[in-house]
N, C-alpha and C positions, 0 to 999 in steps of 0.2 A: 568614528561614529563617538566611539569612547574621550577622545581627545574631546572632538564638543557637545559630549554633557558633561566632562569634566568644571573646561571652560566658559559654560554657562555655570555652571553649580559656583563656584569665584566670582565669574562677575555679578551674579546677580547677591551674594551677600554682600561682598565690597558697597557697591550699590546700600542693601538695606544696612550696613553698620554708616557708610557716612548718614542715610538718610536720620538713623538714633542721633547717631553721634550731633544732628547739628538740633532735630527737633526737643530729643529732652534733655535728662539734665542723668550724664552717666558720671559714675564715680572715677576716678585716679585712679586705675589700678597703681602703678606708678606708689607711688603717696601711702593704700595699704597695703602694698607688699612691703613696703621699707619699715611701717610702723607696727606688722607683722615681727621679724626680724629684731626690731628693737624693744619691745614687751618681752621675746623668748633671749634676748643679750639678758638683758632683766632679770629675768626671771634664773634662768642656770647664778648669776653672779651671785645672787641673795640670797640659793636652798641648794646649792653644789656644797659637798662634804667636804669638810676641811681635810688637807692631804696630810697623809701623816710623815711625821717626822723621824732622822733614824737617826739618831740622834746616845752619843752614849750616857748621855744622862741619867735618860729618859727611862731604861735599864737597869733593871737593879740586881748590879754586880756584888754586893755583898760576900758574895763565895770566892771570888779572884782573890 
């Protein structure tokens, strides 16, 4: 009985998705995801903390 109920929900959801995709202007999810990832990458590159350098020139070694 559970298999029939699950199968019915799957088929009904698929039919509803096909109907909506054909009759309404559904946004392209993959394009939205790619745009979001591109914006996140741009934000990360612009606002990342600068790396600390371990050069001996930066450390004041007048005592040695």
